[in-house]
KEKEMI-37744 format. One line per field, with one value per residue (C-alpha): residue number from 1; residue in three letters; x negated, y, z. Coordinates in nm, 2 decimals. Last residue first. Example, Ala and Ser with C-alpha at 12.3 -4.5 7.8 and 13.67 -1.06 7.14 Angstrom:
REM residues 2
nr <- (2/1) .
rest <- (ser/ala) .
c1 <- (-1.37/-1.23) .
c2 <- (-0.11/-0.45) .
c3 <- (0.71/0.78) .
***
This chain:
REM residues 231
nr <- (231/230/229/228/227/226/225/224/223/222/221/220/219/218/217/216/215/214/213/212/211/210/209/208/207/206/205/204/203/202/201/200/199/198/197/196/195/194/193/192/191/190/189/188/187/186/185/184/183/182/181/180/179/178/177/176/175/174/173/172/171/170/169/168/167/166/165/164/163/162/161/160/159/158/157/156/155/154/153/152/151/150/149/148/147/146/145/144/143/142/141/140/139/138/137/136/135/134/133/132/131/130/129/128/127/126/125/124/123/122/121/120/119/118/117/116/115/114/113/112/111/110/109/108/107/106/105/104/103/102/101/100/99/98/97/96/95/94/93/92/91/90/89/88/87/86/85/84/83/82/81/80/79/78/77/76/75/74/73/72/71/70/69/68/67/66/65/64/63/62/61/60/59/58/57/56/55/54/53/52/51/50/49/48/47/46/45/44/43/42/41/40/39/38/37/36/35/34/33/32/31/30/29/28/27/26/25/24/23/22/21/20/19/18/17/16/15/14/13/12/11/10/9/8/7/6/5/4/3/2/1) .
rest <- (ala/val/his/pro/cys/trp/phe/his/arg/arg/ala/arg/arg/val/phe/phe/ser/his/ala/ile/asp/ser/leu/ser/leu/ser/arg/leu/ala/pro/arg/leu/thr/ser/ser/lys/pro/cys/arg/pro/ser/thr/arg/ser/tyr/pro/arg/arg/ala/ser/arg/pro/tyr/thr/ala/arg/thr/ser/arg/asp/gly/phe/leu/leu/ile/ser/arg/asp/pro/asp/cys/arg/lys/ser/thr/trp/ile/leu/gly/asp/val/asp/pro/arg/ala/gln/his/ile/ala/leu/ala/trp/gln/ala/ile/met/pro/tyr/gln/asp/ala/asp/thr/glu/ile/leu/glu/ala/arg/ser/ile/asn/trp/arg/ala/leu/asp/pro/thr/phe/leu/pro/val/leu/lys/leu/asp/arg/ile/pro/glu/val/val/ser/his/ala/leu/pro/lys/ile/asn/asp/ala/gly/val/thr/lys/gly/pro/ala/thr/leu/pro/val/asp/his/phe/ile/thr/glu/asn/val/ala/cys/glu/phe/thr/thr/ala/val/tyr/gln/thr/pro/ile/pro/gly/gly/pro/leu/his/leu/pro/ala/phe/arg/ser/leu/arg/gly/leu/gly/pro/asn/phe/thr/cys/ser/gly/phe/arg/ala/asp/his/val/arg/his/leu/met/thr/gly/gly/lys/leu/val/cys/thr/asn/ser/ala/pro/phe/pro/ser/pro/pro/pro/pro/thr/lys/met) .
c1 <- (-1.92/-1.79/-1.38/-1.11/-0.84/-0.48/-0.37/-0.24/-0.39/-0.59/-0.73/-0.85/-1.07/-1.31/-1.40/-1.42/-1.68/-1.90/-1.92/-1.97/-2.23/-2.41/-2.42/-2.56/-2.36/-2.37/-2.39/-2.09/-1.89/-2.13/-2.04/-1.79/-1.75/-2.14/-2.12/-2.47/-2.59/-2.76/-3.11/-3.13/-3.28/-3.63/-3.79/-3.52/-3.26/-3.29/-3.02/-2.92/-2.73/-3.00/-3.04/-2.67/-2.54/-2.50/-2.22/-2.19/-1.86/-1.75/-1.51/-1.78/-1.80/-1.44/-1.28/-1.12/-0.89/-0.76/-0.47/-0.35/-0.01/-0.10/-0.47/-0.52/-0.36/-0.43/-0.16/-0.32/-0.49/-0.67/-0.93/-1.06/-0.74/-0.77/-0.87/-0.55/-0.49/-0.86/-0.92/-0.58/-0.67/-0.98/-0.80/-0.57/-0.86/-1.01/-0.69/-0.74/-1.10/-0.99/-0.74/-1.00/-0.98/-0.64/-0.35/-0.21/-0.27/-0.17/0.05/0.20/0.27/0.46/0.41/0.72/0.51/0.74/0.77/0.40/0.49/0.78/0.53/0.27/0.00/-0.08/-0.31/-0.54/-0.62/-0.88/-0.90/-1.23/-1.54/-1.43/-1.49/-1.72/-1.77/-2.03/-2.01/-2.36/-2.42/-2.72/-2.64/-2.28/-2.31/-2.59/-2.36/-2.13/-1.78/-1.47/-1.07/-1.01/-0.70/-0.73/-0.40/-0.51/-0.82/-1.18/-1.31/-1.25/-1.32/-1.69/-1.54/-1.12/-1.10/-1.38/-1.28/-0.93/-0.99/-1.17/-0.93/-0.83/-1.02/-1.33/-1.42/-1.65/-1.74/-1.95/-1.83/-2.01/-2.22/-2.16/-1.90/-1.70/-1.69/-1.56/-1.72/-1.45/-1.10/-1.06/-1.38/-1.62/-1.96/-2.28/-2.37/-2.16/-2.32/-2.19/-2.17/-2.35/-2.20/-2.29/-2.63/-2.75/-3.03/-2.71/-2.48/-2.14/-1.88/-1.72/-1.43/-1.25/-1.20/-1.04/-1.19/-1.05/-0.71/-0.58/-0.36/-0.10/-0.02/0.22/0.18/0.23/0.27/-0.06/-0.07/-0.09/0.04/-0.22/-0.26/-0.08/-0.16/-0.12/-0.01) .
c2 <- (-2.13/-1.93/-2.00/-1.79/-1.70/-1.57/-1.54/-1.74/-1.62/-1.80/-2.14/-1.87/-1.67/-1.94/-1.92/-1.53/-1.57/-1.82/-1.69/-1.27/-1.47/-1.61/-1.32/-1.11/-0.91/-0.52/-0.47/-0.35/-0.04/0.13/0.51/0.74/1.08/1.18/0.98/0.94/1.08/0.86/0.84/0.55/0.20/0.11/0.14/-0.02/0.20/0.19/0.15/0.34/0.16/0.25/0.60/0.68/0.91/1.27/1.43/1.67/1.71/1.53/1.60/1.64/1.24/1.20/0.90/0.62/0.35/0.05/-0.09/-0.47/-0.55/-0.64/-0.82/-0.75/-0.49/-0.30/-0.08/0.28/0.51/0.87/1.09/1.36/1.58/1.97/2.05/1.93/2.07/1.94/1.62/1.56/1.66/1.46/1.17/1.20/1.23/0.89/0.75/0.86/0.71/0.42/0.33/0.08/-0.10/-0.26/-0.09/-0.24/0.08/0.36/0.32/-0.01/0.22/0.43/0.84/1.08/1.29/1.24/0.84/0.81/0.91/0.64/0.39/0.42/0.66/0.83/1.12/1.07/1.31/1.10/1.12/1.17/0.91/0.75/0.33/0.08/-0.29/-0.35/-0.66/-0.69/-0.78/-0.83/-1.23/-1.16/-1.24/-1.47/-1.72/-1.72/-1.64/-1.87/-1.86/-2.17/-2.16/-1.78/-1.58/-1.34/-1.27/-1.23/-0.92/-0.75/-1.10/-0.95/-0.64/-0.58/-0.93/-0.90/-0.56/-0.68/-0.99/-0.79/-0.54/-0.22/-0.19/0.12/0.27/0.58/0.85/1.09/1.38/1.44/1.79/2.14/2.05/1.87/1.49/1.18/0.85/0.68/0.64/0.29/0.20/0.28/0.13/0.28/0.60/0.91/0.95/0.61/0.72/0.53/0.43/0.07/0.12/0.09/-0.15/-0.44/-0.32/-0.30/-0.50/-0.25/-0.30/-0.02/-0.04/0.24/0.49/0.77/0.73/0.72/1.02/1.07/1.34/1.39/1.56/1.89/1.92/1.98/2.21/2.11/1.74/1.42/1.24/0.96/0.62/0.33/0.00) .
c3 <- (1.19/1.48/1.54/1.40/1.70/1.65/2.04/2.32/2.62/2.89/2.70/2.43/2.71/2.77/2.38/2.39/2.68/2.54/2.21/2.36/2.61/2.36/2.12/2.38/2.68/2.80/3.15/3.29/3.35/3.13/3.14/2.88/2.87/2.79/2.50/2.36/2.04/1.77/1.65/1.45/1.59/1.48/1.80/2.04/2.24/2.60/2.82/3.09/3.39/3.64/3.57/3.69/3.40/3.43/3.25/2.97/2.83/2.51/2.24/1.94/1.99/1.90/2.01/1.83/1.97/1.94/2.18/2.23/2.08/1.92/1.76/1.45/1.34/1.67/1.81/1.82/2.01/1.85/2.01/2.25/2.25/2.29/1.93/1.80/1.40/1.34/1.50/1.32/1.00/1.00/1.16/0.85/0.60/0.73/0.59/0.25/0.25/0.43/0.14/-0.05/0.29/0.26/0.47/0.83/1.04/0.75/0.50/0.64/1.00/0.83/0.73/0.75/0.99/1.27/1.16/1.29/1.62/1.64/1.50/1.72/1.62/1.98/1.99/2.27/2.62/2.77/3.18/3.25/3.38/3.08/3.13/2.96/2.86/2.62/2.38/2.19/1.81/1.60/1.65/1.48/1.14/1.16/1.34/1.01/1.04/1.02/1.00/0.74/0.58/0.52/0.58/0.81/0.63/0.78/0.73/1.07/1.28/1.45/1.49/1.53/1.61/1.87/2.04/2.05/2.25/2.47/2.57/2.56/2.24/2.13/1.85/1.86/1.64/1.59/1.37/1.06/0.92/0.90/0.64/0.84/0.78/0.98/0.90/1.00/1.08/0.89/0.88/0.56/0.63/0.82/0.94/1.07/1.40/1.54/1.92/2.18/2.53/2.53/2.41/2.06/1.95/1.99/1.74/1.84/2.03/2.22/2.54/2.81/3.14/3.25/3.48/3.38/3.30/2.92/2.87/2.56/2.35/2.09/1.75/1.59/1.23/1.00/0.80/0.55/0.54/0.54/0.19/0.12/0.20/-0.09/-0.01) .
***
């Protein structure tokens, strides 16, 4: 389904608040710290990268559950209707799982069905599209960012792991804060320079590939959800 361009001027939007201290999950490149924002590098995603004339807006995806973070990253490109839902182990060796928490309340623009209806766009046109619509969908995120200088990001129901929530945070909306020295995680010498979030702090240690796989399969027995497997 094709995504229409965002209206201009952008109409009013609702706001929801994510309480400070809420546990959030990330699956990310293990070279980067648990609270690091993407400075606009890498392949296209649904709501990123976002570019302004002065440069890219740093962004960070997080999820409300571990299962959601895994399904939206490791298994993101596995077709939902594929008969054999597998992903190669080499694809997840560079990844880590981190649990972070905001140090203050986050104001987010909700992209739930009633909210989208206010803008005359459907979930199918914004959240459930194929990747070829990502450039236009990013324009919606940019329009919201520009229309709502008071918000920290977006929140929506995950396409691949509903009813869990996915969140995109705008890195330029972070306020300065101090991290506990023991919680910092150094970059490797080969890592690109990326801005660190001052709104999030590590809640637990980052986990490696083996920890991700073990934890993911243990949780399969505790919750009924679609789950591919690692080959």
